[in-house]
N, CA, C, O and the ligand as a Tripos MOL2 file, in Angstrom:
@<TRIPOS>MOLECULE
protein
  261   259    66     0     0
PROTEIN
NO_CHARGES

@<TRIPOS>ATOM
      1 N         249.8150   18.2390  176.1940 N.3       1 MET1
      2 CA        249.4340   18.9560  174.9640 C.3       1 MET1
      3 C         249.6400   20.4590  175.1670 C.2       1 MET1
      4 O         249.1750   21.0320  176.1510 O.2       1 MET1
      5 N         250.3130   21.0580  174.2640 N.am      2 SER2
      6 CA        250.5930   22.4790  174.3640 C.3       2 SER2
      7 C         249.3230   23.3060  174.1920 C.2       2 SER2
      8 O         248.4720   22.9860  173.3620 O.2       2 SER2
      9 N         249.2060   24.3560  174.9690 N.am      3 GLY3
     10 CA        248.0220   25.1930  174.8840 C.3       3 GLY3
     11 C         248.2650   26.5220  174.2190 C.2       3 GLY3
     12 O         247.4570   27.4440  174.3180 O.2       3 GLY3
     13 N         249.4120   26.6100  173.5260 N.am      4 THR4
     14 CA        249.6990   27.8750  172.8630 C.3       4 THR4
     15 C         250.0440   27.6630  171.3980 C.2       4 THR4
     16 O         250.4540   26.5780  170.9880 O.2       4 THR4
     17 N         249.8700   28.7210  170.6230 N.am      5 CYS5
     18 CA        250.1710   28.6740  169.1930 C.3       5 CYS5
     19 C         251.6590   28.4020  168.9790 C.2       5 CYS5
     20 O         252.5150   29.0150  169.6160 O.2       5 CYS5
     21 N         251.9480   27.4700  168.0700 N.am      6 HIS6
     22 CA        253.3180   27.0770  167.7770 C.3       6 HIS6
     23 C         254.1160   28.2400  167.1920 C.2       6 HIS6
     24 O         255.3430   28.2720  167.2850 O.2       6 HIS6
     25 N         253.4190   29.1770  166.5990 N.am      7 ARG7
     26 CA        254.1000   30.2470  165.8970 C.3       7 ARG7
     27 C         254.1200   31.5700  166.6490 C.2       7 ARG7
     28 O         255.1670   32.2130  166.7330 O.2       7 ARG7
     29 N         252.9870   31.9870  167.1940 N.am      8 CYS8
     30 CA        252.9500   33.3030  167.8380 C.3       8 CYS8
     31 C         252.7370   33.2140  169.3420 C.2       8 CYS8
     32 O         252.7070   34.2360  170.0290 O.2       8 CYS8
     33 N         252.5880   31.9850  169.8600 N.am      9 ALA9
     34 CA        252.4680   31.7550  171.3030 C.3       9 ALA9
     35 C         251.1860   32.3060  171.9130 C.2       9 ALA9
     36 O         251.1040   32.4720  173.1300 O.2       9 ALA9
     37 N         250.1940   32.5890  171.0900 N.am     10 ALA10
     38 CA        248.8980   33.0040  171.6250 C.3      10 ALA10
     39 C         248.2520   31.8250  172.3470 C.2      10 ALA10
     40 O         248.4540   30.6730  171.9650 O.2      10 ALA10
     41 N         247.4850   32.1090  173.3790 N.am     11 THR11
     42 CA        246.7730   31.0520  174.0800 C.3      11 THR11
     43 C         245.6360   30.5370  173.1980 C.2      11 THR11
     44 O         244.8950   31.3140  172.5960 O.2      11 THR11
     45 N         245.5160   29.2170  173.1370 N.am     12 LEU12
     46 CA        244.5390   28.6320  172.2250 C.3      12 LEU12
     47 C         243.2710   28.1900  172.9410 C.2      12 LEU12
     48 O         243.2970   27.7780  174.1000 O.2      12 LEU12
     49 N         242.1780   28.2860  172.2290 N.am     13 THR13
     50 CA        240.9150   27.7660  172.7480 C.3      13 THR13
     51 C         240.7880   26.2870  172.3590 C.2      13 THR13
     52 O         241.5390   25.7970  171.5150 O.2      13 THR13
     53 N         239.8580   25.6000  172.9610 N.am     14 GLY14
     54 CA        239.6050   24.2050  172.6180 C.3      14 GLY14
     55 C         239.2530   24.0520  171.1480 C.2      14 GLY14
     56 O         239.6740   23.0980  170.4940 O.2      14 GLY14
     57 N         238.4770   24.9990  170.6330 N.am     15 ASP15
     58 CA        238.0850   24.9600  169.2220 C.3      15 ASP15
     59 C         239.3000   25.0600  168.3100 C.2      15 ASP15
     60 O         239.3990   24.3580  167.3040 O.2      15 ASP15
     61 N         240.2120   25.9330  168.6750 N.am     16 GLU16
     62 CA        241.4020   26.1220  167.8380 C.3      16 GLU16
     63 C         242.2400   24.8500  167.8090 C.2      16 GLU16
     64 O         242.7420   24.4490  166.7590 O.2      16 GLU16
     65 N         242.3830   24.2240  168.9640 N.am     17 LYS17
     66 CA        243.1370   22.9710  168.9850 C.3      17 LYS17
     67 C         242.4260   21.9040  168.1730 C.2      17 LYS17
     68 O         243.0510   21.1430  167.4350 O.2      17 LYS17
     69 N         241.1250   21.8610  168.3210 N.am     18 ALA18
     70 CA        240.3480   20.8410  167.6140 C.3      18 ALA18
     71 C         240.4610   21.0070  166.0990 C.2      18 ALA18
     72 O         240.6060   20.0260  165.3690 O.2      18 ALA18
     73 N         240.3940   22.2490  165.6360 N.am     19 ILE19
     74 CA        240.4460   22.4530  164.1810 C.3      19 ILE19
     75 C         241.8560   22.1500  163.6590 C.2      19 ILE19
     76 O         242.0060   21.7280  162.5130 O.2      19 ILE19
     77 N         242.8710   22.3540  164.4690 N.am     20 CYS20
     78 CA        244.2310   21.9680  164.0680 C.3      20 CYS20
     79 C         244.3060   20.4580  163.8660 C.2      20 CYS20
     80 O         244.9050   19.9740  162.9060 O.2      20 CYS20
     81 N         243.6890   19.7270  164.7860 N.am     21 MET21
     82 CA        243.6960   18.2670  164.6400 C.3      21 MET21
     83 C         242.9630   17.8620  163.3840 C.2      21 MET21
     84 O         243.3590   16.9190  162.6990 O.2      21 MET21
     85 N         241.8900   18.5780  163.0840 N.am     22 LYS22
     86 CA        241.1020   18.2750  161.8980 C.3      22 LYS22
     87 C         241.8780   18.5840  160.6190 C.2      22 LYS22
     88 O         241.9040   17.7810  159.6860 O.2      22 LYS22
     89 N         242.5100   19.7590  160.5910 N.am     23 LEU23
     90 CA        243.0750   20.2530  159.3330 C.3      23 LEU23
     91 C         244.5360   19.8690  159.1440 C.2      23 LEU23
     92 O         245.0070   19.7910  158.0090 O.2      23 LEU23
     93 N         245.2570   19.6290  160.2280 N.am     24 ILE24
     94 CA        246.6580   19.2310  160.0830 C.3      24 ILE24
     95 C         246.7420   17.7180  160.2450 C.2      24 ILE24
     96 O         246.9910   16.9910  159.2840 O.2      24 ILE24
     97 N         246.5320   17.2600  161.4610 N.am     25 SER25
     98 CA        246.5660   15.8240  161.7260 C.3      25 SER25
     99 C         245.9960   15.5790  163.1060 C.2      25 SER25
    100 O         246.1920   16.3780  164.0220 O.2      25 SER25
    101 N         245.3010   14.4860  163.2480 N.am     26 ARG26
    102 CA        244.7420   14.1210  164.5410 C.3      26 ARG26
    103 C         245.8520   13.9820  165.5800 C.2      26 ARG26
    104 O         245.6270   14.1810  166.7730 O.2      26 ARG26
    105 N         247.0500   13.6390  165.1140 N.am     27 ASN27
    106 CA        248.1690   13.4290  166.0380 C.3      27 ASN27
    107 C         249.1550   14.5890  166.0760 C.2      27 ASN27
    108 O         250.2730   14.4420  166.5700 O.2      27 ASN27
    109 N         248.7490   15.7220  165.5620 N.am     28 THR28
    110 CA        249.6880   16.8370  165.4900 C.3      28 THR28
    111 C         250.1600   17.2580  166.8770 C.2      28 THR28
    112 O         249.4070   17.2080  167.8500 O.2      28 THR28
    113 N         251.4130   17.6690  166.9460 N.am     29 ARG29
    114 CA        251.9400   18.2150  168.1890 C.3      29 ARG29
    115 C         252.0540   19.7160  168.0760 C.2      29 ARG29
    116 O         252.3760   20.4030  169.0450 O.2      29 ARG29
    117 N         251.7890   20.2170  166.8940 N.am     30 GLU30
    118 CA        251.8660   21.6530  166.6780 C.3      30 GLU30
    119 C         250.4630   22.2070  166.5280 C.2      30 GLU30
    120 O         249.6830   21.7580  165.6890 O.2      30 GLU30
    121 N         250.1580   23.1940  167.3600 N.am     31 PHE31
    122 CA        248.8560   23.8220  167.2710 C.3      31 PHE31
    123 C         249.0210   25.2830  166.9300 C.2      31 PHE31
    124 O         250.0020   25.9210  167.3140 O.2      31 PHE31
    125 N         248.0470   25.8090  166.2020 N.am     32 TYR32
    126 CA        248.1240   27.1940  165.7610 C.3      32 TYR32
    127 C         246.8350   27.9250  166.0800 C.2      32 TYR32
    128 O         245.7570   27.3310  166.1120 O.2      32 TYR32
    129 N         246.9600   29.2290  166.3180 N.am     33 CYS33
    130 CA        245.7670   30.0440  166.4530 C.3      33 CYS33
    131 C         245.1520   30.2020  165.0660 C.2      33 CYS33
    132 O         245.7730   29.8280  164.0710 O.2      33 CYS33
    133 N         243.9530   30.7450  164.9880 N.am     34 LEU34
    134 CA        243.2620   30.8180  163.7040 C.3      34 LEU34
    135 C         244.0270   31.6430  162.6780 C.2      34 LEU34
    136 O         244.0740   31.2950  161.4990 O.2      34 LEU34
    137 N         244.6260   32.7390  163.1350 N.am     35 ASP35
    138 CA        245.3710   33.5830  162.1990 C.3      35 ASP35
    139 C         246.5610   32.8420  161.6040 C.2      35 ASP35
    140 O         246.7760   32.8730  160.3920 O.2      35 ASP35
    141 N         247.3370   32.1740  162.4650 N.am     36 CYS36
    142 CA        248.5210   31.4730  161.9800 C.3      36 CYS36
    143 C         248.1370   30.2340  161.1750 C.2      36 CYS36
    144 O         248.7960   29.9140  160.1860 O.2      36 CYS36
    145 N         247.1060   29.5520  161.5760 N.am     37 LEU37
    146 CA        246.6560   28.3810  160.8220 C.3      37 LEU37
    147 C         246.1820   28.8120  159.4340 C.2      37 LEU37
    148 O         246.4730   28.1590  158.4320 O.2      37 LEU37
    149 N         245.4530   29.9140  159.3990 N.am     38 GLY38
    150 CA        244.9710   30.4430  158.1200 C.3      38 GLY38
    151 C         246.1250   30.8020  157.2050 C.2      38 GLY38
    152 O         246.0730   30.5680  155.9970 O.2      38 GLY38
    153 N         247.1640   31.3700  157.7900 N.am     39 GLU39
    154 CA        248.3300   31.7480  157.0020 C.3      39 GLU39
    155 C         249.0770   30.5020  156.5100 C.2      39 GLU39
    156 O         249.5050   30.4150  155.3590 O.2      39 GLU39
    157 N         249.2130   29.5620  157.4150 N.am     40 LYS40
    158 CA        249.9070   28.3160  157.0960 C.3      40 LYS40
    159 C         249.2180   27.5860  155.9490 C.2      40 LYS40
    160 O         249.8710   27.0450  155.0560 O.2      40 LYS40
    161 N         247.8890   27.5800  155.9900 N.am     41 LEU41
    162 CA        247.1330   26.8680  154.9640 C.3      41 LEU41
    163 C         246.8660   27.7420  153.7440 C.2      41 LEU41
    164 O         246.3750   27.2720  152.7180 O.2      41 LEU41
    165 N         247.1990   29.0140  153.8780 N.am     42 GLY42
    166 CA        247.0610   29.9140  152.7450 C.3      42 GLY42
    167 C         245.6340   30.3000  152.4190 C.2      42 GLY42
    168 O         245.3480   30.7260  151.3000 O.2      42 GLY42
    169 N         244.7330   30.1580  153.3790 N.am     43 CYS43
    170 CA        243.3300   30.4780  153.0830 C.3      43 CYS43
    171 C         242.7940   31.6080  153.9500 C.2      43 CYS43
    172 O         241.6720   32.0660  153.7380 O.2      43 CYS43
    173 N         243.5870   32.0680  154.9330 N.am     44 GLY44
    174 CA        243.0780   33.0870  155.8440 C.3      44 GLY44
    175 C         242.1900   32.4580  156.9050 C.2      44 GLY44
    176 O         241.8570   31.2760  156.8320 O.2      44 GLY44
    177 N         241.8100   33.2610  157.8940 N.am     45 ARG45
    178 CA        241.0810   32.6640  159.0140 C.3      45 ARG45
    179 C         239.5910   32.4780  158.7560 C.2      45 ARG45
    180 O         238.9440   31.6800  159.4350 O.2      45 ARG45
    181 N         239.0470   33.1860  157.8050 N.am     46 GLY46
    182 CA        237.6070   33.1130  157.5290 C.3      46 GLY46
    183 C         237.0960   31.7000  157.2970 C.2      46 GLY46
    184 O         236.1910   31.2490  158.0000 O.2      46 GLY46
    185 N         237.6630   30.9900  156.3180 N.am     47 PRO47
    186 CA        237.1920   29.6290  156.0270 C.3      47 PRO47
    187 C         237.3550   28.6850  157.2130 C.2      47 PRO47
    188 O         236.5890   27.7340  157.3640 O.2      47 PRO47
    189 N         238.3540   28.9500  158.0540 N.am     48 ILE48
    190 CA        238.5760   28.0950  159.2190 C.3      48 ILE48
    191 C         237.4880   28.3330  160.2580 C.2      48 ILE48
    192 O         236.9850   27.3890  160.8680 O.2      48 ILE48
    193 N         237.1280   29.5940  160.4550 N.am     49 GLU49
    194 CA        236.0230   29.9040  161.3680 C.3      49 GLU49
    195 C         234.7470   29.2410  160.8880 C.2      49 GLU49
    196 O         233.9470   28.7560  161.6890 O.2      49 GLU49
    197 N         234.5620   29.2210  159.5790 N.am     50 GLU50
    198 CA        233.3610   28.5890  159.0420 C.3      50 GLU50
    199 C         233.3610   27.0930  159.2810 C.2      50 GLU50
    200 O         232.3250   26.5030  159.5870 O.2      50 GLU50
    201 N         234.5280   26.4830  159.1400 N.am     51 LYS51
    202 CA        234.6200   25.0420  159.3940 C.3      51 LYS51
    203 C         234.3110   24.7280  160.8550 C.2      51 LYS51
    204 O         233.6200   23.7540  161.1540 O.2      51 LYS51
    205 N         234.8240   25.5570  161.7590 N.am     52 ILE52
    206 CA        234.5500   25.3440  163.1780 C.3      52 ILE52
    207 C         233.0410   25.4010  163.4160 C.2      52 ILE52
    208 O         232.4750   24.5600  164.1140 O.2      52 ILE52
    209 N         232.4050   26.4110  162.8210 N.am     53 ARG53
    210 CA        230.9600   26.5550  162.9780 C.3      53 ARG53
    211 C         230.2510   25.3280  162.4110 C.2      53 ARG53
    212 O         229.3130   24.8030  163.0110 O.2      53 ARG53
    213 N         230.7120   24.8860  161.2560 N.am     54 TYR54
    214 CA        230.1030   23.7340  160.6170 C.3      54 TYR54
    215 C         230.2050   22.4880  161.4940 C.2      54 TYR54
    216 O         229.2200   21.7740  161.6870 O.2      54 TYR54
    217 N         231.3970   22.2330  162.0210 N.am     55 TYR55
    218 CA        231.5820   21.0290  162.8360 C.3      55 TYR55
    219 C         230.7650   21.1030  164.1200 C.2      55 TYR55
    220 O         230.2020   20.1040  164.5680 O.2      55 TYR55
    221 N         230.7060   22.3080  164.7120 N.am     56 ARG56
    222 CA        229.9170   22.4910  165.9150 C.3      56 ARG56
    223 C         228.4470   22.2180  165.6500 C.2      56 ARG56
    224 O         227.7790   21.5260  166.4180 O.2      56 ARG56
    225 N         227.9560   22.7740  164.5520 N.am     57 GLU57
    226 CA        226.5300   22.6660  164.2740 C.3      57 GLU57
    227 C         226.1510   21.2720  163.8270 C.2      57 GLU57
    228 O         225.0720   20.7810  164.1580 O.2      57 GLU57
    229 N         227.0340   20.6280  163.0750 N.am     58 SER58
    230 CA        226.7030   19.2820  162.6130 C.3      58 SER58
    231 C         226.6860   18.3170  163.7980 C.2      58 SER58
    232 O         225.9730   17.3130  163.7820 O.2      58 SER58
    233 N         227.4870   18.6340  164.8380 N.am     59 GLY59
    234 CA        227.4010   17.8620  166.0720 C.3      59 GLY59
    235 C         227.8970   16.4380  165.9840 C.2      59 GLY59
    236 O         227.7710   15.6940  166.9570 O.2      59 GLY59
    237 N         228.4620   16.0200  164.8440 N.am     60 ASN60
    238 CA        228.8950   14.6300  164.7720 C.3      60 ASN60
    239 C         230.4180   14.4650  164.7990 C.2      60 ASN60
    240 O         230.9370   13.3870  164.5100 O.2      60 ASN60
    241 N         231.1190   15.5310  165.1450 N.am     61 CYS61
    242 CA        232.5520   15.3840  165.3320 C.3      61 CYS61
    243 C         232.8610   15.4090  166.8250 C.2      61 CYS61
    244 O         232.4940   16.3500  167.5280 O.2      61 CYS61
    245 N         233.5310   14.3800  167.2940 N.am     62 VAL62
    246 CA        233.8020   14.2730  168.7290 C.3      62 VAL62
    247 C         234.7270   15.3720  169.2320 C.2      62 VAL62
    248 O         234.7770   15.6390  170.4330 O.2      62 VAL62
    249 N         235.4570   16.0100  168.3260 N.am     63 LEU63
    250 CA        236.3880   17.0560  168.7480 C.3      63 LEU63
    251 C         235.6710   18.3460  169.1120 C.2      63 LEU63
    252 O         236.2090   19.1800  169.8410 O.2      63 LEU63
    253 N         234.4540   18.5070  168.6010 N.am     64 PHE64
    254 CA        233.7110   19.7320  168.8520 C.3      64 PHE64
    255 C         232.4900   19.4920  169.7060 C.2      64 PHE64
    256 O         231.4200   19.1740  169.1850 O.2      64 PHE64
    257 N         232.6290   19.6370  171.0040 N.am     65 ARG65
    258 CA        231.4830   19.4440  171.9060 C.3      65 ARG65
    259 C         231.4810   20.5390  172.9330 C.2      65 ARG65
    260 O         230.6040   20.5750  173.7960 O.2      65 ARG65
    261 ZN        249.4040   32.1790  166.1740 Zn       66 ZN66
@<TRIPOS>BOND
     1     1     2 1
     2     2     3 1
     3     3     4 2
     4     3     5 am
     5     5     6 1
     6     6     7 1
     7     7     8 2
     8     7     9 am
     9     9    10 1
    10    10    11 1
    11    11    12 2
    12    11    13 am
    13    13    14 1
    14    14    15 1
    15    15    16 2
    16    15    17 am
    17    17    18 1
    18    18    19 1
    19    19    20 2
    20    19    21 am
    21    21    22 1
    22    22    23 1
    23    23    24 2
    24    23    25 am
    25    25    26 1
    26    26    27 1
    27    27    28 2
    28    27    29 am
    29    29    30 1
    30    30    31 1
    31    31    32 2
    32    31    33 am
    33    33    34 1
    34    34    35 1
    35    35    36 2
    36    35    37 am
    37    37    38 1
    38    38    39 1
    39    39    40 2
    40    39    41 am
    41    41    42 1
    42    42    43 1
    43    43    44 2
    44    43    45 am
    45    45    46 1
    46    46    47 1
    47    47    48 2
    48    47    49 am
    49    49    50 1
    50    50    51 1
    51    51    52 2
    52    51    53 am
    53    53    54 1
    54    54    55 1
    55    55    56 2
    56    55    57 am
    57    57    58 1
    58    58    59 1
    59    59    60 2
    60    59    61 am
    61    61    62 1
    62    62    63 1
    63    63    64 2
    64    63    65 am
    65    65    66 1
    66    66    67 1
    67    67    68 2
    68    67    69 am
    69    69    70 1
    70    70    71 1
    71    71    72 2
    72    71    73 am
    73    73    74 1
    74    74    75 1
    75    75    76 2
    76    75    77 am
    77    77    78 1
    78    78    79 1
    79    79    80 2
    80    79    81 am
    81    81    82 1
    82    82    83 1
    83    83    84 2
    84    83    85 am
    85    85    86 1
    86    86    87 1
    87    87    88 2
    88    87    89 am
    89    89    90 1
    90    90    91 1
    91    91    92 2
    92    91    93 am
    93    93    94 1
    94    94    95 1
    95    95    96 2
    96    95    97 am
    97    97    98 1
    98    98    99 1
    99    99   100 2
   100    99   101 am
   101   101   102 1
   102   102   103 1
   103   103   104 2
   104   103   105 am
   105   105   106 1
   106   106   107 1
   107   107   108 2
   108   107   109 am
   109   109   110 1
   110   110   111 1
   111   111   112 2
   112   111   113 am
   113   113   114 1
   114   114   115 1
   115   115   116 2
   116   115   117 am
   117   117   118 1
   118   118   119 1
   119   119   120 2
   120   119   121 am
   121   121   122 1
   122   122   123 1
   123   123   124 2
   124   123   125 am
   125   125   126 1
   126   126   127 1
   127   127   128 2
   128   127   129 am
   129   129   130 1
   130   130   131 1
   131   131   132 2
   132   131   133 am
   133   133   134 1
   134   134   135 1
   135   135   136 2
   136   135   137 am
   137   137   138 1
   138   138   139 1
   139   139   140 2
   140   139   141 am
   141   141   142 1
   142   142   143 1
   143   143   144 2
   144   143   145 am
   145   145   146 1
   146   146   147 1
   147   147   148 2
   148   147   149 am
   149   149   150 1
   150   150   151 1
   151   151   152 2
   152   151   153 am
   153   153   154 1
   154   154   155 1
   155   155   156 2
   156   155   157 am
   157   157   158 1
   158   158   159 1
   159   159   160 2
   160   159   161 am
   161   161   162 1
   162   162   163 1
   163   163   164 2
   164   163   165 am
   165   165   166 1
   166   166   167 1
   167   167   168 2
   168   167   169 am
   169   169   170 1
   170   170   171 1
   171   171   172 2
   172   171   173 am
   173   173   174 1
   174   174   175 1
   175   175   176 2
   176   175   177 am
   177   177   178 1
   178   178   179 1
   179   179   180 2
   180   179   181 am
   181   181   182 1
   182   182   183 1
   183   183   184 2
   184   183   185 am
   185   185   186 1
   186   186   187 1
   187   187   188 2
   188   187   189 am
   189   189   190 1
   190   190   191 1
   191   191   192 2
   192   191   193 am
   193   193   194 1
   194   194   195 1
   195   195   196 2
   196   195   197 am
   197   197   198 1
   198   198   199 1
   199   199   200 2
   200   199   201 am
   201   201   202 1
   202   202   203 1
   203   203   204 2
   204   203   205 am
   205   205   206 1
   206   206   207 1
   207   207   208 2
   208   207   209 am
   209   209   210 1
   210   210   211 1
   211   211   212 2
   212   211   213 am
   213   213   214 1
   214   214   215 1
   215   215   216 2
   216   215   217 am
   217   217   218 1
   218   218   219 1
   219   219   220 2
   220   219   221 am
   221   221   222 1
   222   222   223 1
   223   223   224 2
   224   223   225 am
   225   225   226 1
   226   226   227 1
   227   227   228 2
   228   227   229 am
   229   229   230 1
   230   230   231 1
   231   231   232 2
   232   231   233 am
   233   233   234 1
   234   234   235 1
   235   235   236 2
   236   235   237 am
   237   237   238 1
   238   238   239 1
   239   239   240 2
   240   239   241 am
   241   241   242 1
   242   242   243 1
   243   243   244 2
   244   243   245 am
   245   245   246 1
   246   246   247 1
   247   247   248 2
   248   247   249 am
   249   249   250 1
   250   250   251 1
   251   251   252 2
   252   251   253 am
   253   253   254 1
   254   254   255 1
   255   255   256 2
   256   255   257 am
   257   257   258 1
   258   258   259 1
   259   259   260 2
@<TRIPOS>SUBSTRUCTURE
     1 MET1         2 RESIDUE 1 A MET
     2 SER2         6 RESIDUE 1 A SER
     3 GLY3        10 RESIDUE 1 A GLY
     4 THR4        14 RESIDUE 1 A THR
     5 CYS5        18 RESIDUE 1 A CYS
     6 HIS6        22 RESIDUE 1 A HIS
     7 ARG7        26 RESIDUE 1 A ARG
     8 CYS8        30 RESIDUE 1 A CYS
     9 ALA9        34 RESIDUE 1 A ALA
    10 ALA10       38 RESIDUE 1 A ALA
    11 THR11       42 RESIDUE 1 A THR
    12 LEU12       46 RESIDUE 1 A LEU
    13 THR13       50 RESIDUE 1 A THR
    14 GLY14       54 RESIDUE 1 A GLY
    15 ASP15       58 RESIDUE 1 A ASP
    16 GLU16       62 RESIDUE 1 A GLU
    17 LYS17       66 RESIDUE 1 A LYS
    18 ALA18       70 RESIDUE 1 A ALA
    19 ILE19       74 RESIDUE 1 A ILE
    20 CYS20       78 RESIDUE 1 A CYS
    21 MET21       82 RESIDUE 1 A MET
    22 LYS22       86 RESIDUE 1 A LYS
    23 LEU23       90 RESIDUE 1 A LEU
    24 ILE24       94 RESIDUE 1 A ILE
    25 SER25       98 RESIDUE 1 A SER
    26 ARG26      102 RESIDUE 1 A ARG
    27 ASN27      106 RESIDUE 1 A ASN
    28 THR28      110 RESIDUE 1 A THR
    29 ARG29      114 RESIDUE 1 A ARG
    30 GLU30      118 RESIDUE 1 A GLU
    31 PHE31      122 RESIDUE 1 A PHE
    32 TYR32      126 RESIDUE 1 A TYR
    33 CYS33      130 RESIDUE 1 A CYS
    34 LEU34      134 RESIDUE 1 A LEU
    35 ASP35      138 RESIDUE 1 A ASP
    36 CYS36      142 RESIDUE 1 A CYS
    37 LEU37      146 RESIDUE 1 A LEU
    38 GLY38      150 RESIDUE 1 A GLY
    39 GLU39      154 RESIDUE 1 A GLU
    40 LYS40      158 RESIDUE 1 A LYS
    41 LEU41      162 RESIDUE 1 A LEU
    42 GLY42      166 RESIDUE 1 A GLY
    43 CYS43      170 RESIDUE 1 A CYS
    44 GLY44      174 RESIDUE 1 A GLY
    45 ARG45      178 RESIDUE 1 A ARG
    46 GLY46      182 RESIDUE 1 A GLY
    47 PRO47      186 RESIDUE 1 A PRO
    48 ILE48      190 RESIDUE 1 A ILE
    49 GLU49      194 RESIDUE 1 A GLU
    50 GLU50      198 RESIDUE 1 A GLU
    51 LYS51      202 RESIDUE 1 A LYS
    52 ILE52      206 RESIDUE 1 A ILE
    53 ARG53      210 RESIDUE 1 A ARG
    54 TYR54      214 RESIDUE 1 A TYR
    55 TYR55      218 RESIDUE 1 A TYR
    56 ARG56      222 RESIDUE 1 A ARG
    57 GLU57      226 RESIDUE 1 A GLU
    58 SER58      230 RESIDUE 1 A SER
    59 GLY59      234 RESIDUE 1 A GLY
    60 ASN60      238 RESIDUE 1 A ASN
    61 CYS61      242 RESIDUE 1 A CYS
    62 VAL62      246 RESIDUE 1 A VAL
    63 LEU63      250 RESIDUE 1 A LEU
    64 PHE64      254 RESIDUE 1 A PHE
    65 ARG65      258 RESIDUE 1 A ARG
    66 ZN66       261 GROUP 0 **** ****
């Protein structure tokens, strides 16, 4: 599994990879940093950061531990 952003080659955190699986596809081979993912989805990074926080706090997603 690649550990860098598909677009800007930034090093990714576990959270960033996890949210890519959530928002793109569980089987995605392309991972993006929050900035590039936000741009790709057209929503900016803010809502994505909120989703990460939500999944972490809800504690019921296996991708966020
Ligand atoms: Zn990037």
